[in-house]
N, C-alpha and C positions, 0 to 999 in steps of 0.2 A: 529521369531524375528520381532519386529515392530520398525520403526522409527517414532518418534513423531516430527512433525515440528512446531515450535513456532516463531512468529515474535515479534519484539519489537521495540518501539521508545518512550523515555521519559515517561515511566509509572512508577508509585509509585513501588519502589523496594520491599516494604513490601508485596505487592500483589503477585509479582513474587515469592518471597521467600515462601510465604504460598503454592503457587501452586506446587512449585518444591519439597517442603517438602512432599506433598501428593504422588508425584511420587517416592520419595525416600523410602517411607513406603509401597510400593506395595508388595504383597505377591509374585509376580513373578518379576524377574530381567531381563526377555527376551525382553528388550526394550533399545532403546537409544534415545537421544534428540538431535536435531540440533535446536539451537536457533539463529536467525538472528537478530542482532542489526542493524536496518536499519536507520541509520542517526540520532542516538541520539546525544544530545549536549554532550560536553566534561565531564560534571559532572555526567550525567546519563551513560555515556559509562564507567567511572571509576567504578561506583556503580555495573553496571550488569556485568563487567569483574570480580570484586572481589566476587560477589555472585556466579557466574557460576563456579569459581575455587573451591567451596565447594562441587560440585557434580561430582563425576567421570563419570557419565552417560551423561553429557551435553558437547556437542561440540559447542562453541560459535564462530560464524562468524561475523566479524565487517565490516560493509560497510560505507564508508565515504560519506553518501549521505545526510547529514544534511541540505544542502542547496537546496534540491530537494523536489518535491511533494511526499507524502507518496505514496508508490505503493506496497501494500501487495502481490499482484500477483507476482511481480519480486522478492520480499524477499522470498516467498515461493519456487519459481523455482530456486533460488540460492541455496537453501537448497536441493531441489529435485535432483539437479545435483550431490549431494554427497550421495544420499541415495543408499545403496547397499543391503537393505532388501528387501523381497518380498512384504512387506506391509508397507504402509505410513498412518499415522493418522495426519490430519491436525487439530492442537488444538489451544489454546489460552492461553496467559500467565496469564489470571485472572481466570482460572478455577481450581477448587479443584476437585480431581479425587478420585472415591470410591477405597479403598485398593484392591479390587479385579478387578479393571479396566483392567489391562493388561491381566489377565486371561480370563476375559469375552470377550475380543476382538477375541479370538481364535473361539468363536462360530459364528462369522460373516465373517470369512476368507474364501473367495471363489473367484476364478478368475472369472471375468465377472460380479461380484457383488460389489456394494459400499453400505455402510451403514452409515447413520448420525444419531445422538442421540439427544433425547430431553434432555434440560437442566433446572435445578432448579435454580431459581434466588433468592439470599438472600438479606435481608434487609441490611441497613447500619450497624446496631447493630450486626446482626448475622455474618456479613462478618468480623467484628473485633474480634469475638471470636475465640478461638482455642479449638475445641472439636472433638469428633469422628464424622465421616462422617454422620452416621445415626442419630445423635443427632441434627443435624442442622434443624431449621424450615424453610421450603421453603415458600417464599412469593408468587411466581407464577412460572408457568412452560412455556417453549417455546412451539411453535406449529410447524406443518410441513413446514411453510413458512421460519423458521429459518434454513437456509441450511449449516451452518458451522459445526464443530465437526465431520468430515467425515473420515471413514476408507476406504482405497482404495487398490486395487492391483496395486502395483507400475507400472508395465508395462501398465496397462490400463490408468494410468494418463499421463505416458510418450508418449503413443500412440497418445494423442491429444495435444501434445506439452505443457502439463502442464497448468497452469492457464494463462489466457489471460492478457497480460501486457498493453493492452490499458487502463484497469481500474486503474485510479489514485484517490486519495482521498479515500472516504469511500463509500462502497456499491456495490452490484451486483456480485462481483467476485466469490463468493461461489456458487451462484444460476447458473451462467454461466457454471462452471464446471459440475454441475449435468446436466444441459441441454445438453451439448456436449457429456457427457459419455453416456447418454441415446441415443442420435443420432448415437453414434458409437456402440450400441448394448449392453451397460453395464446396468444391472438392479440396480436402485437405491432405496434402502428400507430405511423406517424411523422406528426407534426403540424407543418405548415409554412405554415398559412393566415396566420398573423400570428407576429410575434416577441414572446415573452413574457419573454425572458431576454436580458441583454446580458453578454458576457464582457469584464472589465476586462483591459486590457493589462498585462502584467508581463514583466519580463525572464526569460528561460529560465535555469533553475538548471543550471549545468554544473559537473561535479566538477572542482575545482582539483587540480593536481598535489601539493599539500601536504595534501590532505584524508586522514584516516585512517578516515573513516566507512566502513562495509561497502558493497562494490560489486562486483557480479559483471560480468565483461567482456562476457558474451553473453546476459545474462538475457532482454532484449528478444526476441531471435531465438527463444530456447527457449520464451517465452510464445506466440509466434505459432505455432510447431509444435505446441505443446500444444493450443491452441485448435483447430487443424485436425483434430487426432484426436478432440477432443470432438464436432466437427461430424460427422465420418465415424462415429463410434460412436453417435450420437443419444443421448448420455448425458444424464440428467436430474439425479439426485442426485449430490452431491460431498461431500467432507470426511467420508467414510465411516469412515475410521480415526482420526479426531481430533474432539474436541469443538469444533465451530465456534463462533466468537464468544466463546471462553472466554478470560478474563483473570483470572490468579490473582495478586493482589498479594503473597501469601506467597511465591511463587517468586522474584519480584524482589527481595524483601527478603533472601532466602536467598542471593542472589549475593554479599552482603557477608561471608559466612563460607565461606572455601575449605576443602574436605575433603582435596584432593589436587592436587598441581601436577605437570605434565609438561613437559619441555623436549625439543622435536623439531627435526629438520633437515628439509631438503627431499629427503631420499632417499626414493624410492618406497617402500621396505620400511618405513621409519619411518612415513610417513603412512598407508599403507593398513593396516599392522599396528595402528596406534593407533586408527583409525576402526572397524575391524571387531572389534577386541578390547575396547577400552575405550569409545569414544564410543557405540557402538550396543549395549553390554551393560551398562552401569553404570546404577544406579538409585539415587534418594534420596541423591545426592551432588552437591556443587558442585565443579567441576573449573576450574582455571586452567591454560591451555596457552599455551606460547610456542613459536613456530616461527621458525627462522632459517636462513640459508644454511649449508649443510655446507662445511667447509674445502676439500673435495676437488672441490666444484662448479666445473666449468670449469678445474680445475687443469691445469697443464702435464703433469703425470704421467698424469692421466686422458686428456687429448688424445692423448698419445703412444700410450698402450694402445689407444685407439680407432684410431689411424692404422695400427698394427701388427696390427690385427684381433684383439687380446686382449680378454677379458672386462673390461668396465667396470661402474662402479657407476651403476645407473639413477637418474636424478634427475627431479624435476619443477621447472619454473620456479616462482617464488614466486607468480606470477599463477595458475598452473595449481593450485598448493596451495590458494590463496585460493578459486578457483572450485569445487574439489572439496569443501571444508569447508562452504562456503555451500549447495551443492546438497544435501549431507547434512543440514543444518539444515532446509532447505525440505521434503525429501521424506520424512525419517525422524524428525526431531526438532522438528516444527513446534509441538508444544504446550510446548516447553521455553523458559524464560527465558534470554536470554544477552546478553552485551555484547561486542561485537567491534570490533577495529580492525586495519587493515593500513597500515603506513607503508612505502609503496612505495619512498620514497627511502633509507630505512634496511633496506629488505627484511626487515621483522619483522612478524609476525602475532601479536597477543595477544588471546586471548578467554577470558571466563569463562562457564560454562554450568551451569545447574541441571538435572540429569538426574533 
């Protein structure tokens, strides 16, 4: 028996249905699916709940993390805590699976070995068609650098504390797992003898200028650098200072009752004083924080003082404030529930956090 772990947030429901349909028509039924809805909006949450109810092999987990950064690692780990099968396959909701896929997995099941698979990518037109798996025309194939779609012995993954929940946003978490499995003595193989999965085309999701969802300007680059240090240090276990795969519904409910409010500006002293004195030292409270632009930021008076070589007030740009706060959440407050928004047009950050 294999557990397939899938993660989801605000994706086209038709794509997910097509994927689950290919699992429903597997020649073997020796599998189950844990699908984690990690912070979808209310409308998408309703859609995914209705869809998953159609498949008796799907266990849907809903996480109220819509105001948080996307964290695929945490979503996977939340599912991993519920996996009771010997093997786990980390898949994706936009994949189409060969009808013999589950049977084929048996050929790769071996303790101490993990296998990841080549994927065939479909064009937009092919993705919209409904046809037999072998009748699809593959546009191009993935290479060994694409490290998702991995079958692992469950205990091997749990031995390294699952996926590293430092990774937020997009990128590097799959490769990180392979690196740490290898460092822990697991052989990682790449299978490309035949294509057992097809990737459905979908438009890339770009952040709009009007979006207020949490977003860090350089998180992808930080993730890549973090991965490089994992390789260099030969690290195996991660999430050592936090409970990995932990989701506490009570903490999210507690966001509705605010214990203290703070109004800050983008002065360096305001932000760093608050982070170090309040944000990192408060416990068992829910804080609501608003950050806006200080009246003296880029003022004529401050510019003149700077020109004359006089002491000026140090400020951070609102983007820098945003990035500093989100990095604090990731590195030091990872286990806390929060809801965060950054209105770039109005230059206002508002967040609520349960500490």
